[in-house]
PQR file of N, CA, C, O and H, with PARSE charges and radii, in Angstrom:
ATOM      1  N   PRO A   1      20.606 -59.369 -25.332 -0.5600 1.5000
ATOM      2  CA  PRO A   1      20.055 -60.064 -26.485  0.2800 2.0000
ATOM      3  C   PRO A   1      18.555 -59.853 -26.646  0.5500 1.7000
ATOM      4  O   PRO A   1      18.060 -59.771 -27.770 -0.5500 1.4000
ATOM      5  N   TRP A   2      17.826 -59.763 -25.534 -0.4000 1.5000
ATOM      6  CA  TRP A   2      16.382 -59.574 -25.634 -0.0000 2.0000
ATOM      7  C   TRP A   2      16.050 -58.217 -26.219  0.5500 1.7000
ATOM      8  O   TRP A   2      15.124 -58.099 -27.021 -0.5500 1.4000
ATOM      9  H   TRP A   2      18.228 -59.830 -24.621  0.4000 1.0000
ATOM     10  N   ALA A   3      16.782 -57.203 -25.836 -0.4000 1.5000
ATOM     11  CA  ALA A   3      16.507 -55.845 -26.311 -0.0000 2.0000
ATOM     12  C   ALA A   3      16.547 -55.783 -27.832  0.5500 1.7000
ATOM     13  O   ALA A   3      15.748 -55.073 -28.443 -0.5500 1.4000
ATOM     14  H   ALA A   3      17.535 -57.298 -25.184  0.4000 1.0000
ATOM     15  N   GLY A   4      17.455 -56.506 -28.443 -0.4000 1.5000
ATOM     16  CA  GLY A   4      17.560 -56.500 -29.898 -0.0000 2.0000
ATOM     17  C   GLY A   4      16.293 -56.992 -30.569  0.5500 1.7000
ATOM     18  O   GLY A   4      15.892 -56.468 -31.608 -0.5500 1.4000
ATOM     19  H   GLY A   4      18.105 -57.082 -27.947  0.4000 1.0000
ATOM     20  N   ALA A   5      15.667 -57.989 -29.987 -0.4000 1.5000
ATOM     21  CA  ALA A   5      14.416 -58.504 -30.549 -0.0000 2.0000
ATOM     22  C   ALA A   5      13.309 -57.463 -30.440  0.5500 1.7000
ATOM     23  O   ALA A   5      12.532 -57.282 -31.378 -0.5500 1.4000
ATOM     24  H   ALA A   5      15.993 -58.415 -29.143  0.4000 1.0000
ATOM     25  N   CYS A   6      13.233 -56.790 -29.323 -0.4000 1.5000
ATOM     26  CA  CYS A   6      12.167 -55.798 -29.107 -0.0000 2.0000
ATOM     27  C   CYS A   6      12.341 -54.580 -30.007  0.5500 1.7000
ATOM     28  O   CYS A   6      11.378 -54.094 -30.600 -0.5500 1.4000
ATOM     29  H   CYS A   6      13.864 -56.937 -28.561  0.4000 1.0000
ATOM     30  N   ILE A   7      13.567 -54.096 -30.104 -0.4000 1.5000
ATOM     31  CA  ILE A   7      13.850 -52.877 -30.857 -0.0000 2.0000
ATOM     32  C   ILE A   7      13.618 -53.060 -32.350  0.5500 1.7000
ATOM     33  O   ILE A   7      13.485 -52.072 -33.073 -0.5500 1.4000
ATOM     34  H   ILE A   7      14.349 -54.491 -29.623  0.4000 1.0000
ATOM     35  N   SER A   8      13.566 -54.290 -32.824 -0.4000 1.5000
ATOM     36  CA  SER A   8      13.310 -54.491 -34.254 -0.0000 2.0000
ATOM     37  C   SER A   8      11.940 -53.940 -34.653  0.5500 1.7000
ATOM     38  O   SER A   8      11.749 -53.563 -35.809 -0.5500 1.4000
ATOM     39  H   SER A   8      13.673 -55.092 -32.237  0.4000 1.0000
ATOM     40  N   CYS A   9      10.992 -53.886 -33.730 -0.4000 1.5000
ATOM     41  CA  CYS A   9       9.672 -53.284 -33.993 -0.0000 2.0000
ATOM     42  C   CYS A   9       9.443 -52.029 -33.163  0.5500 1.7000
ATOM     43  O   CYS A   9       8.962 -51.017 -33.673 -0.5500 1.4000
ATOM     44  H   CYS A   9      11.147 -54.193 -32.791  0.4000 1.0000
ATOM     45  N   HIS A  10       9.787 -52.100 -31.898 -0.4000 1.5000
ATOM     46  CA  HIS A  10       9.586 -50.980 -30.973 -0.0000 2.0000
ATOM     47  C   HIS A  10      10.810 -50.072 -31.078  0.5500 1.7000
ATOM     48  O   HIS A  10      11.704 -50.117 -30.233 -0.5500 1.4000
ATOM     49  H   HIS A  10      10.178 -52.922 -31.484  0.4000 1.0000
ATOM     50  N   ASP A  11      10.838 -49.243 -32.137 -0.4000 1.5000
ATOM     51  CA  ASP A  11      12.056 -48.500 -32.452 -0.0000 2.0000
ATOM     52  C   ASP A  11      11.963 -46.989 -32.246  0.5500 1.7000
ATOM     53  O   ASP A  11      12.786 -46.247 -32.781 -0.5500 1.4000
ATOM     54  H   ASP A  11      10.112 -49.206 -32.823  0.4000 1.0000
ATOM     55  N   SER A  12      10.989 -46.529 -31.490 -0.4000 1.5000
ATOM     56  CA  SER A  12      10.879 -45.090 -31.219 -0.0000 2.0000
ATOM     57  C   SER A  12      11.975 -44.663 -30.241  0.5500 1.7000
ATOM     58  O   SER A  12      12.599 -45.501 -29.590 -0.5500 1.4000
ATOM     59  H   SER A  12      10.321 -47.133 -31.055  0.4000 1.0000
ATOM     60  N   SER A  13      12.198 -43.369 -30.147 -0.4000 1.5000
ATOM     61  CA  SER A  13      13.177 -42.849 -29.188 -0.0000 2.0000
ATOM     62  C   SER A  13      12.796 -43.234 -27.769  0.5500 1.7000
ATOM     63  O   SER A  13      13.659 -43.581 -26.963 -0.5500 1.4000
ATOM     64  H   SER A  13      11.691 -42.688 -30.676  0.4000 1.0000
ATOM     65  N   ALA A  14      11.505 -43.173 -27.461 -0.4000 1.5000
ATOM     66  CA  ALA A  14      11.041 -43.533 -26.114 -0.0000 2.0000
ATOM     67  C   ALA A  14      11.316 -45.004 -25.817  0.5500 1.7000
ATOM     68  O   ALA A  14      11.745 -45.345 -24.715 -0.5500 1.4000
ATOM     69  H   ALA A  14      10.804 -42.891 -28.116  0.4000 1.0000
ATOM     70  N   ALA A  15      11.072 -45.876 -26.791 -0.4000 1.5000
ATOM     71  CA  ALA A  15      11.320 -47.309 -26.591 -0.0000 2.0000
ATOM     72  C   ALA A  15      12.808 -47.575 -26.386  0.5500 1.7000
ATOM     73  O   ALA A  15      13.188 -48.355 -25.513 -0.5500 1.4000
ATOM     74  H   ALA A  15      10.724 -45.599 -27.687  0.4000 1.0000
ATOM     75  N   LYS A  16      13.642 -46.930 -27.183 -0.4000 1.5000
ATOM     76  CA  LYS A  16      15.091 -47.115 -27.042 -0.0000 2.0000
ATOM     77  C   LYS A  16      15.576 -46.614 -25.687  0.5500 1.7000
ATOM     78  O   LYS A  16      16.416 -47.255 -25.055 -0.5500 1.4000
ATOM     79  H   LYS A  16      13.333 -46.296 -27.892  0.4000 1.0000
ATOM     80  N   SER A  17      15.058 -45.483 -25.240 -0.4000 1.5000
ATOM     81  CA  SER A  17      15.428 -44.959 -23.922 -0.0000 2.0000
ATOM     82  C   SER A  17      15.007 -45.928 -22.829  0.5500 1.7000
ATOM     83  O   SER A  17      15.758 -46.162 -21.882 -0.5500 1.4000
ATOM     84  H   SER A  17      14.375 -44.963 -25.754  0.4000 1.0000
ATOM     85  N   HIS A  18      13.813 -46.491 -22.953 -0.4000 1.5000
ATOM     86  CA  HIS A  18      13.300 -47.469 -21.983 -0.0000 2.0000
ATOM     87  C   HIS A  18      14.253 -48.664 -21.893  0.5500 1.7000
ATOM     88  O   HIS A  18      14.571 -49.130 -20.799 -0.5500 1.4000
ATOM     89  H   HIS A  18      13.203 -46.301 -23.722  0.4000 1.0000
ATOM     90  N   VAL A  19      14.700 -49.147 -23.032 -0.4000 1.5000
ATOM     91  CA  VAL A  19      15.609 -50.295 -23.068 -0.0000 2.0000
ATOM     92  C   VAL A  19      16.920 -49.965 -22.359  0.5500 1.7000
ATOM     93  O   VAL A  19      17.383 -50.730 -21.513 -0.5500 1.4000
ATOM     94  H   VAL A  19      14.442 -48.768 -23.921  0.4000 1.0000
ATOM     95  N   VAL A  20      17.512 -48.831 -22.705 -0.4000 1.5000
ATOM     96  CA  VAL A  20      18.805 -48.455 -22.130 -0.0000 2.0000
ATOM     97  C   VAL A  20      18.686 -48.222 -20.618  0.5500 1.7000
ATOM     98  O   VAL A  20      19.546 -48.652 -19.850 -0.5500 1.4000
ATOM     99  H   VAL A  20      17.135 -48.210 -23.393  0.4000 1.0000
ATOM    100  N   LEU A  21      17.624 -47.546 -20.201 -0.4000 1.5000
ATOM    101  CA  LEU A  21      17.437 -47.270 -18.771 -0.0000 2.0000
ATOM    102  C   LEU A  21      17.226 -48.541 -17.951  0.5500 1.7000
ATOM    103  O   LEU A  21      17.425 -48.542 -16.736 -0.5500 1.4000
ATOM    104  H   LEU A  21      16.925 -47.197 -20.825  0.4000 1.0000
ATOM    105  N   ASN A  22      16.821 -49.619 -18.619 -0.4000 1.5000
ATOM    106  CA  ASN A  22      16.571 -50.878 -17.919 -0.0000 2.0000
ATOM    107  C   ASN A  22      17.633 -51.937 -18.203  0.5500 1.7000
ATOM    108  O   ASN A  22      17.381 -53.133 -18.055 -0.5500 1.4000
ATOM    109  H   ASN A  22      16.659 -49.618 -19.606  0.4000 1.0000
ATOM    110  N   GLY A  23      18.820 -51.491 -18.611 -0.4000 1.5000
ATOM    111  CA  GLY A  23      19.956 -52.398 -18.726 -0.0000 2.0000
ATOM    112  C   GLY A  23      20.273 -52.935 -20.096  0.5500 1.7000
ATOM    113  O   GLY A  23      21.238 -53.684 -20.248 -0.5500 1.4000
ATOM    114  H   GLY A  23      19.024 -50.520 -18.732  0.4000 1.0000
ATOM    115  N   GLY A  24      19.495 -52.579 -21.106 -0.4000 1.5000
ATOM    116  CA  GLY A  24      19.778 -53.049 -22.457 -0.0000 2.0000
ATOM    117  C   GLY A  24      20.897 -52.251 -23.099  0.5500 1.7000
ATOM    118  O   GLY A  24      21.122 -51.094 -22.747 -0.5500 1.4000
ATOM    119  H   GLY A  24      18.711 -51.971 -20.983  0.4000 1.0000
ATOM    120  N   ALA A  25      21.587 -52.858 -24.024 -0.4000 1.5000
ATOM    121  CA  ALA A  25      22.658 -52.188 -24.757 -0.0000 2.0000
ATOM    122  C   ALA A  25      22.257 -52.097 -26.220  0.5500 1.7000
ATOM    123  O   ALA A  25      21.878 -53.096 -26.832 -0.5500 1.4000
ATOM    124  H   ALA A  25      21.404 -53.799 -24.311  0.4000 1.0000
ATOM    125  N   LEU A  26      22.343 -50.906 -26.772 -0.4000 1.5000
ATOM    126  CA  LEU A  26      21.993 -50.697 -28.175 -0.0000 2.0000
ATOM    127  C   LEU A  26      23.220 -50.251 -28.955  0.5500 1.7000
ATOM    128  O   LEU A  26      24.111 -49.595 -28.415 -0.5500 1.4000
ATOM    129  H   LEU A  26      22.651 -50.095 -26.275  0.4000 1.0000
ATOM    130  N   ASP A  27      23.253 -50.610 -30.213 -0.4000 1.5000
ATOM    131  CA  ASP A  27      24.327 -50.199 -31.116 -0.0000 2.0000
ATOM    132  C   ASP A  27      25.714 -50.629 -30.646  0.5500 1.7000
ATOM    133  O   ASP A  27      26.688 -49.897 -30.825 -0.5500 1.4000
ATOM    134  H   ASP A  27      22.529 -51.143 -30.652  0.4000 1.0000
ATOM    135  N   VAL A  28      25.802 -51.803 -30.051 -0.4000 1.5000
ATOM    136  CA  VAL A  28      27.095 -52.380 -29.694 -0.0000 2.0000
ATOM    137  C   VAL A  28      27.134 -53.811 -30.212  0.5500 1.7000
ATOM    138  O   VAL A  28      26.104 -54.478 -30.301 -0.5500 1.4000
ATOM    139  H   VAL A  28      25.011 -52.398 -29.906  0.4000 1.0000
ATOM    140  N   THR A  29      28.308 -54.265 -30.546 -0.4000 1.5000
ATOM    141  CA  THR A  29      28.438 -55.646 -31.001 -0.0000 2.0000
ATOM    142  C   THR A  29      28.378 -56.580 -29.798  0.5500 1.7000
ATOM    143  O   THR A  29      28.627 -56.169 -28.665 -0.5500 1.4000
ATOM    144  H   THR A  29      29.145 -53.723 -30.474  0.4000 1.0000
ATOM    145  N   ARG A  30      28.053 -57.813 -30.055 -0.4000 1.5000
ATOM    146  CA  ARG A  30      28.023 -58.811 -28.978 -0.0000 2.0000
ATOM    147  C   ARG A  30      29.408 -58.917 -28.336  0.5500 1.7000
ATOM    148  O   ARG A  30      29.521 -59.062 -27.119 -0.5500 1.4000
ATOM    149  H   ARG A  30      27.850 -58.147 -30.975  0.4000 1.0000
ATOM    150  N   THR A  31      30.452 -58.846 -29.151 -0.4000 1.5000
ATOM    151  CA  THR A  31      31.815 -58.932 -28.625 -0.0000 2.0000
ATOM    152  C   THR A  31      32.098 -57.792 -27.660  0.5500 1.7000
ATOM    153  O   THR A  31      32.699 -58.001 -26.606 -0.5500 1.4000
ATOM    154  H   THR A  31      30.360 -58.728 -30.139  0.4000 1.0000
ATOM    155  N   ALA A  32      31.667 -56.589 -28.014 -0.4000 1.5000
ATOM    156  CA  ALA A  32      31.896 -55.429 -27.145 -0.0000 2.0000
ATOM    157  C   ALA A  32      31.076 -55.519 -25.867  0.5500 1.7000
ATOM    158  O   ALA A  32      31.514 -55.041 -24.820 -0.5500 1.4000
ATOM    159  H   ALA A  32      31.179 -56.420 -28.870  0.4000 1.0000
ATOM    160  N   ALA A  33      29.906 -56.117 -25.932 -0.4000 1.5000
ATOM    161  CA  ALA A  33      29.024 -56.194 -24.766 -0.0000 2.0000
ATOM    162  C   ALA A  33      29.396 -57.325 -23.808  0.5500 1.7000
ATOM    163  O   ALA A  33      29.040 -57.267 -22.631 -0.5500 1.4000
ATOM    164  H   ALA A  33      29.550 -56.506 -26.782  0.4000 1.0000
ATOM    165  N   GLN A  34      30.101 -58.345 -24.281 -0.4000 1.5000
ATOM    166  CA  GLN A  34      30.388 -59.528 -23.460 -0.0000 2.0000
ATOM    167  C   GLN A  34      31.088 -59.236 -22.132  0.5500 1.7000
ATOM    168  O   GLN A  34      30.658 -59.766 -21.108 -0.5500 1.4000
ATOM    169  H   GLN A  34      30.391 -58.392 -25.237  0.4000 1.0000
ATOM    170  N   PRO A  35      32.149 -58.418 -22.098 -0.5600 1.5000
ATOM    171  CA  PRO A  35      32.815 -58.193 -20.800  0.2800 2.0000
ATOM    172  C   PRO A  35      31.872 -57.615 -19.742  0.5500 1.7000
ATOM    173  O   PRO A  35      31.904 -58.046 -18.589 -0.5500 1.4000
ATOM    174  N   ALA A  36      31.048 -56.662 -20.113 -0.4000 1.5000
ATOM    175  CA  ALA A  36      30.114 -56.064 -19.155 -0.0000 2.0000
ATOM    176  C   ALA A  36      29.067 -57.080 -18.717  0.5500 1.7000
ATOM    177  O   ALA A  36      28.688 -57.123 -17.547 -0.5500 1.4000
ATOM    178  H   ALA A  36      31.022 -56.312 -21.049  0.4000 1.0000
ATOM    179  N   MET A  37      28.602 -57.897 -19.660 -0.4000 1.5000
ATOM    180  CA  MET A  37      27.594 -58.895 -19.319 -0.0000 2.0000
ATOM    181  C   MET A  37      28.171 -59.931 -18.358  0.5500 1.7000
ATOM    182  O   MET A  37      27.489 -60.367 -17.430 -0.5500 1.4000
ATOM    183  H   MET A  37      28.910 -57.862 -20.610  0.4000 1.0000
ATOM    184  N   ARG A  38      29.415 -60.320 -18.577 -0.4000 1.5000
ATOM    185  CA  ARG A  38      30.053 -61.303 -17.698 -0.0000 2.0000
ATOM    186  C   ARG A  38      30.235 -60.756 -16.287  0.5500 1.7000
ATOM    187  O   ARG A  38      30.147 -61.497 -15.308 -0.5500 1.4000
ATOM    188  H   ARG A  38      29.969 -59.965 -19.330  0.4000 1.0000
ATOM    189  N   ALA A  39      30.487 -59.465 -16.192 -0.4000 1.5000
ATOM    190  CA  ALA A  39      30.719 -58.844 -14.887 -0.0000 2.0000
ATOM    191  C   ALA A  39      29.410 -58.397 -14.238  0.5500 1.7000
ATOM    192  O   ALA A  39      29.423 -57.814 -13.154 -0.5500 1.4000
ATOM    193  H   ALA A  39      30.559 -58.862 -16.987  0.4000 1.0000
ATOM    194  N   PHE A  40      28.292 -58.665 -14.889 -0.4000 1.5000
ATOM    195  CA  PHE A  40      26.976 -58.263 -14.397 -0.0000 2.0000
ATOM    196  C   PHE A  40      26.855 -56.758 -14.208  0.5500 1.7000
ATOM    197  O   PHE A  40      26.075 -56.292 -13.377 -0.5500 1.4000
ATOM    198  H   PHE A  40      28.281 -59.138 -15.770  0.4000 1.0000
ATOM    199  N   GLU A  41      27.637 -55.991 -14.988 -0.4000 1.5000
ATOM    200  CA  GLU A  41      27.534 -54.540 -14.924 -0.0000 2.0000
ATOM    201  C   GLU A  41      26.385 -54.049 -15.789  0.5500 1.7000
ATOM    202  O   GLU A  41      25.822 -52.983 -15.542 -0.5500 1.4000
ATOM    203  H   GLU A  41      28.271 -56.369 -15.663  0.4000 1.0000
ATOM    204  N   ASP A  42      26.047 -54.817 -16.781 -0.4000 1.5000
ATOM    205  CA  ASP A  42      25.016 -54.405 -17.726 -0.0000 2.0000
ATOM    206  C   ASP A  42      24.068 -55.583 -17.923  0.5500 1.7000
ATOM    207  O   ASP A  42      24.288 -56.421 -18.797 -0.5500 1.4000
ATOM    208  H   ASP A  42      26.505 -55.683 -16.982  0.4000 1.0000
ATOM    209  N   VAL A  43      23.035 -55.646 -17.124 -0.4000 1.5000
ATOM    210  CA  VAL A  43      22.117 -56.770 -17.156 -0.0000 2.0000
ATOM    211  C   VAL A  43      20.729 -56.290 -17.551  0.5500 1.7000
ATOM    212  O   VAL A  43      20.154 -55.417 -16.900 -0.5500 1.4000
ATOM    213  H   VAL A  43      22.857 -54.965 -16.413  0.4000 1.0000
ATOM    214  N   GLU A  44      20.201 -56.860 -18.613 -0.4000 1.5000
ATOM    215  CA  GLU A  44      18.848 -56.513 -19.025 -0.0000 2.0000
ATOM    216  C   GLU A  44      17.862 -56.985 -17.962  0.5500 1.7000
ATOM    217  O   GLU A  44      17.915 -58.131 -17.515 -0.5500 1.4000
ATOM    218  H   GLU A  44      20.668 -57.569 -19.142  0.4000 1.0000
ATOM    219  N   SER A  45      16.977 -56.103 -17.568 -0.4000 1.5000
ATOM    220  CA  SER A  45      15.988 -56.459 -16.546 -0.0000 2.0000
ATOM    221  C   SER A  45      14.589 -56.565 -17.138  0.5500 1.7000
ATOM    222  O   SER A  45      13.598 -56.376 -16.432 -0.5500 1.4000
ATOM    223  H   SER A  45      16.933 -55.173 -17.930  0.4000 1.0000
ATOM    224  N   CYS A  46      14.503 -56.865 -18.421 -0.4000 1.5000
ATOM    225  CA  CYS A  46      13.222 -56.929 -19.134 -0.0000 2.0000
ATOM    226  C   CYS A  46      12.208 -57.838 -18.445  0.5500 1.7000
ATOM    227  O   CYS A  46      11.028 -57.500 -18.347 -0.5500 1.4000
ATOM    228  H   CYS A  46      15.308 -57.018 -18.995  0.4000 1.0000
ATOM    229  N   SER A  47      12.669 -58.986 -17.971 -0.4000 1.5000
ATOM    230  CA  SER A  47      11.745 -59.985 -17.429 -0.0000 2.0000
ATOM    231  C   SER A  47      11.048 -59.543 -16.144  0.5500 1.7000
ATOM    232  O   SER A  47      10.048 -60.144 -15.749 -0.5500 1.4000
ATOM    233  H   SER A  47      13.627 -59.262 -18.050  0.4000 1.0000
ATOM    234  N   VAL A  48      11.556 -58.511 -15.493 -0.4000 1.5000
ATOM    235  CA  VAL A  48      10.901 -58.019 -14.280 -0.0000 2.0000
ATOM    236  C   VAL A  48       9.470 -57.582 -14.605  0.5500 1.7000
ATOM    237  O   VAL A  48       8.550 -57.854 -13.833 -0.5500 1.4000
ATOM    238  H   VAL A  48      12.368 -58.024 -15.814  0.4000 1.0000
ATOM    239  N   CYS A  49       9.280 -56.917 -15.727 -0.4000 1.5000
ATOM    240  CA  CYS A  49       7.941 -56.450 -16.134 -0.0000 2.0000
ATOM    241  C   CYS A  49       7.352 -57.247 -17.296  0.5500 1.7000
ATOM    242  O   CYS A  49       6.135 -57.402 -17.398 -0.5500 1.4000
ATOM    243  H   CYS A  49      10.027 -56.697 -16.354  0.4000 1.0000
ATOM    244  N   HIS A  50       8.232 -57.756 -18.179 -0.4000 1.5000
ATOM    245  CA  HIS A  50       7.771 -58.395 -19.411 -0.0000 2.0000
ATOM    246  C   HIS A  50       7.868 -59.915 -19.388  0.5500 1.7000
ATOM    247  O   HIS A  50       7.622 -60.559 -20.408 -0.5500 1.4000
ATOM    248  H   HIS A  50       9.221 -57.631 -18.096  0.4000 1.0000
ATOM    249  N   GLY A  51       8.221 -60.498 -18.250 -0.4000 1.5000
ATOM    250  CA  GLY A  51       8.367 -61.944 -18.139 -0.0000 2.0000
ATOM    251  C   GLY A  51       7.031 -62.655 -17.960  0.5500 1.7000
ATOM    252  O   GLY A  51       5.997 -62.002 -17.821 -0.5500 1.4000
ATOM    253  H   GLY A  51       8.421 -59.974 -17.422  0.4000 1.0000
ATOM    254  N   PRO A  52       7.043 -63.981 -17.962 -0.5600 1.5000
ATOM    255  CA  PRO A  52       5.825 -64.777 -17.808  0.2800 2.0000
ATOM    256  C   PRO A  52       5.049 -64.412 -16.538  0.5500 1.7000
ATOM    257  O   PRO A  52       5.601 -64.396 -15.438 -0.5500 1.4000
ATOM    258  N   GLY A  53       3.769 -64.124 -16.715 -0.4000 1.5000
ATOM    259  CA  GLY A  53       2.901 -63.808 -15.592 -0.0000 2.0000
ATOM    260  C   GLY A  53       3.024 -62.396 -15.050  0.5500 1.7000
ATOM    261  O   GLY A  53       2.318 -62.026 -14.112 -0.5500 1.4000
ATOM    262  H   GLY A  53       3.320 -64.137 -17.609  0.4000 1.0000
ATOM    263  N   ARG A  54       3.912 -61.608 -15.631 -0.4000 1.5000
ATOM    264  CA  ARG A  54       4.116 -60.235 -15.161 -0.0000 2.0000
ATOM    265  C   ARG A  54       3.093 -59.302 -15.796  0.5500 1.7000
ATOM    266  O   ARG A  54       2.375 -59.689 -16.718 -0.5500 1.4000
ATOM    267  H   ARG A  54       4.485 -61.909 -16.393  0.4000 1.0000
ATOM    268  N   GLU A  55       3.035 -58.075 -15.297 -0.4000 1.5000
ATOM    269  CA  GLU A  55       2.028 -57.109 -15.755 -0.0000 2.0000
ATOM    270  C   GLU A  55       2.075 -56.862 -17.267  0.5500 1.7000
ATOM    271  O   GLU A  55       1.031 -56.723 -17.904 -0.5500 1.4000
ATOM    272  H   GLU A  55       3.618 -57.761 -14.548  0.4000 1.0000
ATOM    273  N   PHE A  56       3.270 -56.809 -17.836 -0.4000 1.5000
ATOM    274  CA  PHE A  56       3.416 -56.551 -19.267 -0.0000 2.0000
ATOM    275  C   PHE A  56       4.032 -57.761 -19.978  0.5500 1.7000
ATOM    276  O   PHE A  56       4.920 -57.612 -20.818 -0.5500 1.4000
ATOM    277  H   PHE A  56       4.118 -56.922 -17.318  0.4000 1.0000
ATOM    278  N   ASP A  57       3.555 -58.946 -19.636 -0.4000 1.5000
ATOM    279  CA  ASP A  57       4.006 -60.216 -20.212 -0.0000 2.0000
ATOM    280  C   ASP A  57       3.933 -60.132 -21.740  0.5500 1.7000
ATOM    281  O   ASP A  57       2.862 -59.898 -22.299 -0.5500 1.4000
ATOM    282  H   ASP A  57       2.833 -59.066 -18.954  0.4000 1.0000
ATOM    283  N   THR A  58       5.065 -60.323 -22.408 -0.4000 1.5000
ATOM    284  CA  THR A  58       5.095 -60.186 -23.866 -0.0000 2.0000
ATOM    285  C   THR A  58       4.206 -61.203 -24.571  0.5500 1.7000
ATOM    286  O   THR A  58       3.632 -60.896 -25.615 -0.5500 1.4000
ATOM    287  H   THR A  58       5.935 -60.513 -21.953  0.4000 1.0000
ATOM    288  N   GLU A  59       4.083 -62.399 -24.024 -0.4000 1.5000
ATOM    289  CA  GLU A  59       3.202 -63.388 -24.667 -0.0000 2.0000
ATOM    290  C   GLU A  59       1.751 -62.939 -24.640  0.5500 1.7000
ATOM    291  O   GLU A  59       1.015 -63.177 -25.597 -0.5500 1.4000
ATOM    292  H   GLU A  59       4.550 -62.649 -23.176  0.4000 1.0000
ATOM    293  N   MET A  60       1.334 -62.300 -23.572 -0.4000 1.5000
ATOM    294  CA  MET A  60      -0.049 -61.826 -23.465 -0.0000 2.0000
ATOM    295  C   MET A  60      -0.282 -60.608 -24.364  0.5500 1.7000
ATOM    296  O   MET A  60      -1.352 -60.459 -24.955 -0.5500 1.4000
ATOM    297  H   MET A  60       1.932 -62.106 -22.795  0.4000 1.0000
ATOM    298  N   LEU A  61       0.726 -59.744 -24.461 -0.4000 1.5000
ATOM    299  CA  LEU A  61       0.582 -58.513 -25.241 -0.0000 2.0000
ATOM    300  C   LEU A  61       0.732 -58.733 -26.744  0.5500 1.7000
ATOM    301  O   LEU A  61       0.265 -57.912 -27.532 -0.5500 1.4000
ATOM    302  H   LEU A  61       1.595 -59.864 -23.981  0.4000 1.0000
ATOM    303  N   HIS A  62       1.368 -59.816 -27.151 -0.4000 1.5000
ATOM    304  CA  HIS A  62       1.617 -60.064 -28.568 -0.0000 2.0000
ATOM    305  C   HIS A  62       0.799 -61.228 -29.114  0.5500 1.7000
ATOM    306  O   HIS A  62       1.254 -61.928 -30.019 -0.5500 1.4000
ATOM    307  H   HIS A  62       1.748 -60.483 -26.510  0.4000 1.0000
ATOM    308  N   LYS A  63      -0.389 -61.444 -28.583 -0.4000 1.5000
ATOM    309  CA  LYS A  63      -1.261 -62.518 -29.084 -0.0000 2.0000
ATOM    310  C   LYS A  63      -1.832 -62.148 -30.426  0.5500 1.7000
ATOM    311  O   LYS A  63      -2.590 -62.923 -31.010 -0.5500 1.4000
ATOM    312  H   LYS A  63      -0.758 -60.876 -27.848  0.4000 1.0000
TER
END
């Protein structure tokens, strides 16, 4: 779900690749993504770098 918010602006090929390589799913419906998310096979890891207090904290970068 987080990747969808980011990709609405950060829509370059490099940004999309970054999202996919870090567990985001693009161009899939929520229904299609649910089984993988429930099984923890496809987990977005955005907060590792972009979470509160992290090096690329989105709140700090989007002031």
